[in-house]
C-alpha positions in Angstrom: 64.1 -8.6 16.1 61.2 -10.1 14.2 61.8 -13.4 12.4 62.3 -13.3 8.6 59.2 -14.3 6.7 59.8 -16.8 4.0 58.0 -16.9 0.6 56.6 -20.2 1.6 55.1 -18.8 4.8 53.7 -15.9 2.8 52.1 -18.2 0.3 50.6 -20.3 3.0 49.2 -17.2 4.6 47.6 -16.3 1.3 46.1 -19.8 1.0 44.6 -19.5 4.5 43.1 -16.1 3.7 41.5 -17.3 0.5 40.3 -20.6 1.8 36.9 -19.6 3.3 35.7 -17.8 0.2 33.0 -19.6 -1.8 34.3 -19.7 -5.4 32.7 -21.1 -8.5 33.0 -20.6 -12.2 31.2 -17.2 -11.8 30.2 -14.9 -9.0 31.3 -12.7 -6.2 33.6 -15.4 -4.7 35.8 -15.2 -7.8 35.8 -11.4 -7.6 36.7 -11.4 -3.9 39.5 -13.8 -4.6 40.9 -11.6 -7.4 40.6 -8.5 -5.1 42.9 -10.2 -2.6 45.4 -11.4 -5.3 45.4 -7.8 -6.6 46.9 -6.7 -3.3 50.0 -8.7 -4.2 50.2 -8.1 -7.9 48.1 -5.6 -9.9 45.4 -7.4 -11.9 43.4 -6.4 -15.0 40.0 -7.8 -14.3 37.7 -8.8 -17.2 33.9 -9.3 -17.0 32.4 -11.3 -19.8 28.5 -11.1 -20.0 26.2 -14.1 -19.7 25.3 -15.4 -23.1 28.6 -14.5 -24.8 29.6 -17.1 -27.3 33.1 -18.4 -26.5 34.3 -20.9 -29.0 31.8 -23.8 -28.7 30.6 -22.7 -25.3 28.4 -20.0 -24.0 29.1 -17.9 -20.8 26.5 -19.2 -18.3 24.4 -17.3 -15.8 26.2 -16.0 -12.8 25.7 -17.9 -9.5 25.9 -16.3 -6.1 25.0 -17.6 -2.7 24.4 -15.9 0.6 23.3 -18.7 3.0 22.3 -22.4 3.0 21.5 -24.9 5.7 19.6 -28.0 6.7 17.9 -27.5 10.1 16.2 -30.2 12.3 12.9 -29.8 14.0 14.5 -27.9 16.9 15.9 -25.3 14.4 19.5 -26.6 14.9 21.5 -26.3 11.7 22.9 -29.8 11.1 24.5 -28.8 7.8 25.6 -25.2 7.6 27.1 -23.4 4.6 28.5 -20.8 7.0 30.8 -23.5 8.4 32.2 -24.5 5.0 31.5 -23.5 1.4 31.8 -27.2 0.4 28.5 -27.9 2.1 26.4 -26.8 -0.9 26.4 -28.4 -4.3 28.0 -25.8 -6.5 25.5 -23.8 -8.6 22.5 -25.0 -6.6 19.3 -23.4 -7.5 17.4 -21.7 -4.7 15.2 -23.8 -2.4 13.1 -23.2 0.7 11.2 -26.3 1.8 10.5 -28.6 4.6 10.7 -32.3 3.8 11.3 -35.7 5.4 14.8 -37.1 5.6 13.7 -39.9 3.2 13.0 -37.3 0.5 16.0 -35.2 1.3 18.5 -38.1 0.9 18.3 -37.9 -2.9 19.9 -34.4 -2.6 22.7 -35.4 -0.2 26.3 -36.2 -1.2 28.7 -38.1 1.1 31.9 -40.1 0.9 31.1 -43.5 2.5 34.7 -44.6 2.2 35.9 -41.4 4.0 33.1 -40.9 6.5 34.7 -37.9 8.2 35.2 -35.9 5.1 32.8 -33.6 3.1 33.0 -34.0 -0.7 33.1 -31.2 -3.3 30.3 -31.5 -5.9 28.9 -29.2 -8.6 26.1 -29.0 -11.1 27.2 -26.2 -13.4 25.1 -26.8 -16.5 22.1 -28.8 -15.1 19.6 -27.1 -12.7 19.9 -28.9 -9.5 20.3 -28.4 -5.7 22.0 -30.3 -3.0 24.1 -30.5 0.1 27.5 -32.2 0.8 28.2 -33.5 4.2 30.2 -36.2 6.0 28.8 -39.7 6.1 29.0 -39.6 9.9 26.8 -36.6 10.0 24.3 -38.2 7.7 24.3 -41.4 9.8 23.5 -39.4 12.9 20.4 -37.8 11.5 17.2 -39.2 12.9 14.2 -39.6 10.7 11.8 -36.7 10.7 11.2 -33.4 8.9 14.0 -30.9 8.0 14.0 -27.4 6.9 16.0 -27.0 3.7 17.1 -23.5 2.7 19.5 -22.4 -0.1 19.6 -18.7 -0.5 21.2 -18.4 -4.0 20.6 -16.7 -7.3 21.2 -17.7 -10.9 20.8 -14.7 -13.1 22.4 -13.0 -16.1 25.7 -11.5 -15.0 29.3 -12.1 -15.9 32.2 -14.5 -16.0 35.2 -12.9 -14.3 38.8 -13.6 -14.9 42.0 -11.5 -14.5 45.5 -11.1 -16.0 48.8 -9.8 -14.7 51.5 -9.0 -17.2 55.3 -8.8 -16.4 56.8 -6.9 -19.3 59.8 -8.5 -21.0 62.5 -7.4 -23.4 60.4 -8.9 -26.3 56.6 -9.0 -26.8 56.6 -12.8 -27.2 54.7 -14.3 -24.3 54.9 -17.0 -21.7 51.5 -17.7 -20.1 51.1 -19.0 -16.6 47.6 -20.1 -15.9 45.8 -21.2 -12.7 42.1 -21.9 -11.9 40.2 -19.8 -9.4 36.8 -21.6 -9.4 37.0 -24.1 -6.5 35.6 -23.3 -3.1 37.5 -24.3 0.1 40.2 -26.5 -1.5 43.7 -25.6 -0.6 45.8 -27.8 -2.8 43.6 -28.1 -5.8 43.2 -24.4 -6.5 44.7 -22.1 -3.9 48.3 -23.4 -3.8 48.5 -22.9 -7.6 47.1 -19.4 -7.2 49.6 -18.6 -4.4 52.6 -19.9 -6.4 51.5 -18.0 -9.5 51.1 -14.8 -7.5 54.6 -15.1 -6.0 56.1 -16.2 -9.2 54.8 -13.0 -10.8 56.3 -11.0 -8.0 59.7 -12.7 -8.4 59.8 -12.2 -12.2 59.0 -8.5 -11.8 62.2 -8.2 -9.8 64.4 -9.0 -12.8 64.3 -8.0 -16.4 62.9 -11.1 -18.1 63.5 -11.8 -21.8 59.9 -12.9 -22.5 56.8 -11.1 -21.5 55.0 -13.2 -18.8 51.2 -13.2 -18.8 49.5 -14.6 -15.7 45.9 -15.8 -16.2 43.7 -16.3 -13.1 40.5 -17.8 -14.5 37.8 -20.3 -13.7 38.6 -23.8 -14.9 37.6 -24.9 -18.4 35.1 -22.2 -19.3 37.5 -19.5 -18.1 40.4 -20.7 -20.2 38.1 -21.2 -23.2 36.8 -17.6 -22.7 40.4 -16.3 -22.6 41.3 -18.2 -25.8 38.2 -17.0 -27.6 38.9 -13.4 -26.6 42.6 -13.7 -27.6 42.4 -15.9 -30.7 43.8 -13.2 -33.0 46.9 -12.7 -30.8 47.4 -16.2 -29.5 50.4 -16.6 -31.9 52.3 -14.3 -29.4 52.2 -17.2 -26.9 55.5 -19.1 -27.3 55.4 -21.1 -24.1 53.1 -21.8 -21.2 52.6 -23.5 -17.9 49.5 -24.5 -15.9 49.9 -24.6 -12.2 47.7 -26.8 -10.0 48.0 -29.0 -6.9 51.2 -27.1 -6.0 51.4 -27.5 -2.3 51.1 -31.1 -1.1 53.9 -33.3 0.2 54.2 -35.4 -3.0 57.1 -34.9 -5.4 56.8 -32.8 -8.5 55.1 -34.0 -11.6 55.4 -32.4 -15.0 52.7 -33.2 -17.6 54.1 -32.5 -21.1 52.3 -30.4 -23.7 50.3 -32.1 -26.5 53.3 -31.6 -28.7 55.6 -33.5 -26.3 58.7 -31.8 -27.8 57.7 -28.1 -27.1 60.5 -26.0 -25.6 58.7 -25.8 -22.3 58.7 -29.6 -22.2 62.5 -29.8 -22.8 63.2 -27.1 -20.3 61.1 -28.7 -17.5 62.6 -32.1 -18.1 66.1 -30.6 -18.0 65.5 -28.5 -14.9 63.9 -31.4 -12.9 66.6 -33.8 -13.9 69.5 -31.5 -13.2 68.1 -30.5 -9.8 68.1 -34.2 -8.8 64.7 -33.7 -7.2 62.5 -36.7 -7.2 60.0 -36.2 -10.0 57.8 -37.6 -12.7 57.4 -36.6 -16.3 54.1 -37.8 -17.9 52.7 -37.8 -21.4 49.9 -35.4 -22.4 46.4 -36.6 -21.9 43.3 -34.6 -22.9 42.0 -34.7 -19.4 43.1 -32.7 -16.3 43.4 -28.9 -16.0 43.4 -26.1 -18.6 46.5 -27.4 -20.4 43.9 -29.4 -22.4 42.3 -26.1 -23.6 45.6 -24.4 -24.5 46.8 -27.6 -26.3 43.6 -28.2 -28.2 44.4 -29.0 -31.8 43.3 -25.6 -33.2 45.7 -23.7 -30.9 48.2 -26.5 -30.2 50.2 -24.2 -27.8 53.3 -25.4 -26.1 51.7 -25.4 -22.7 52.6 -28.0 -20.0 51.3 -28.5 -16.5 53.3 -28.6 -13.2 51.9 -30.0 -10.1 53.0 -32.1 -7.1 50.6 -35.1 -6.7 48.5 -34.9 -9.9 44.7 -34.3 -9.8 42.7 -37.2 -8.3 46.0 -38.8 -7.2 45.6 -38.3 -3.5 42.7 -39.3 -1.2 42.1 -35.7 -0.1 41.3 -34.6 -3.6 38.0 -32.7 -3.9 37.2 -33.2 -0.2 37.2 -31.1 3.0 40.5 -32.8 3.9 42.2 -30.6 1.2 42.5 -27.8 3.8 45.3 -25.4 4.6 46.9 -28.1 6.9 47.2 -30.4 3.8 49.6 -27.9 2.0 52.9 -26.8 3.4 55.0 -23.6 3.0 58.0 -25.9 2.1 56.2 -27.6 -0.7 54.9 -24.4 -2.3 58.3 -22.8 -2.0 59.8 -25.8 -3.8 57.3 -25.5 -6.6 58.0 -21.8 -6.8 61.8 -22.5 -7.0 61.3 -25.0 -9.9 59.2 -22.4 -11.8 61.9 -19.8 -11.3 64.7 -22.2 -12.4 62.7 -23.3 -15.5 61.9 -19.7 -16.6 65.5 -18.7 -16.0 66.5 -21.4 -18.5 63.7 -20.5 -20.9 64.7 -16.8 -20.9 68.3 -17.7 -21.8 67.7 -20.5 -24.2 68.5 -18.7 -27.5 70.4 -19.8 -30.5 73.5 -18.0 -31.7 75.6 -17.7 -34.9 79.3 -18.2 -34.9 80.9 -15.1 -36.5 84.2 -16.9 -36.9 83.1 -20.3 -38.2 86.1 -21.3 -40.3 88.3 -23.1 -37.9 88.5 -22.5 -34.1 89.0 -18.9 -33.3 92.0 -17.9 -31.1 90.5 -17.5 -27.7 93.8 -16.7 -25.9 94.5 -13.4 -27.7 90.9 -12.3 -26.8 91.6 -12.9 -23.1 89.0 -15.6 -22.8 91.3 -18.2 -21.4 92.8 -15.7 -18.9 89.3 -14.8 -17.7 89.0 -18.4 -16.5 92.2 -18.3 -14.4 91.6 -19.3 -10.8 88.1 -20.7 -11.4 87.5 -24.1 -9.9 85.5 -25.0 -13.0 87.9 -23.5 -15.5 88.1 -26.7 -17.6 84.3 -27.0 -17.6 84.0 -23.3 -18.6 86.5 -23.8 -21.4 84.7 -26.8 -22.8 81.5 -24.8 -22.6 83.0 -22.1 -24.8 84.2 -24.7 -27.4 80.8 -26.3 -27.4 78.9 -23.0 -27.8 81.2 -22.1 -30.7 80.7 -25.5 -32.3 76.9 -25.4 -32.1 76.3 -21.7 -32.8 74.8 -22.4 -36.2 71.5 -20.6 -35.7 69.7 -24.0 -35.2 70.8 -25.1 -31.7 69.8 -23.3 -28.5 71.9 -23.2 -25.4 69.8 -26.0 -23.9 70.8 -28.2 -26.8 74.4 -27.3 -26.0 74.1 -28.1 -22.3 72.4 -31.4 -23.0 74.8 -32.5 -25.7 77.9 -31.5 -23.8 76.6 -32.7 -20.5 77.4 -29.4 -18.9 75.3 -27.2 -16.5 73.1 -24.8 -18.3 74.4 -21.8 -16.3 77.9 -22.6 -17.3 76.9 -22.8 -21.0 75.0 -19.5 -20.7 78.0 -17.8 -19.1 80.2 -19.0 -21.9 77.8 -17.6 -24.4 77.8 -14.2 -22.7 81.6 -14.2 -22.8 81.7 -15.1 -26.5 79.2 -12.4 -27.3 81.3 -9.8 -25.4 84.3 -10.9 -27.4 82.5 -10.5 -30.7 82.7 -14.2 -31.6 79.0 -15.0 -31.7 75.7 -13.1 -32.0 72.1 -14.0 -31.3 
């Protein structure tokens, strides 16, 4: 009998499959990435033409690359794009020259403090070309002439992003956003893509209260483009979460929204604390991933960011060491589990109105006490009913009840269900 495949193993397999692709803020690498994700969850792909004004930005020219290398006098490729998409400075303009090493050095990027690793570098909005390589490789290059070739194009085209929508009971939306613009970086990019993909699959298996919109877009310019194209309906977005750095061995970190008291902030704080997982909760800063776009003052959406070790918080960040071995199935599965727990709370966190607010209603004659008979948590469940009745004033949600009463959210939600069925409260 074949062994059972875990969601963590499936997510890791997706990371490994996507890892070799050369992604950037535009181009065929993004499209190829979305085509693979579309095999897991159906995507609506959007193509936005070069030159389109998106808020204060303009969609840039599209960049594509076919090959790139540095070859020595014997024709041996000492740096080869085919070996890793990190070897080329992102958005490099085409070049075909022969030059001495002394001249070439100005276009080479290394990490002297991590001499075995290749850095990730880009030049999106300034025409430039370059190569990234390990310091050890550079140190081993003898003086002499080298053939330099970058077979790339910068031309009018499109910026590509995609959405997947899980319909809910109400049209109000929760957005889940991840960036798809980094080349071969497993944690800072692909782990978030994998967790978002499998979160969408998991939500589709139940009947969520909210509508969940998953956004797979290039960082910064992609989120800005999405906001520009959805400005008239952005008030439908009630909550949101950005996923990044979702697969390393560090403990979970939740970065709060700009508001700091948005419902998503309260839910993530509660879920992480109640789970007793090691975790950090940090204040909002206008630097990081696309939460800073969704939380910009004009939109001020309740969007936080969930990661494990935060951006730039681990030595492997933006280097070739951020490879599939750096992320684990267990870590991605843990990140996925927290997302599922948080959205389960978010979906149930509604306020109710007590329909019998004058004095305590008689629970016994409605069979509510008897329904608790034999339960190991009968006293806790009874207290949950009393607390829900007490705070069902239309102003307090079930999360307020759970936190004030010091009771598990699931117990409070079950009490609310029982009281609704008995006709004592209504949403």
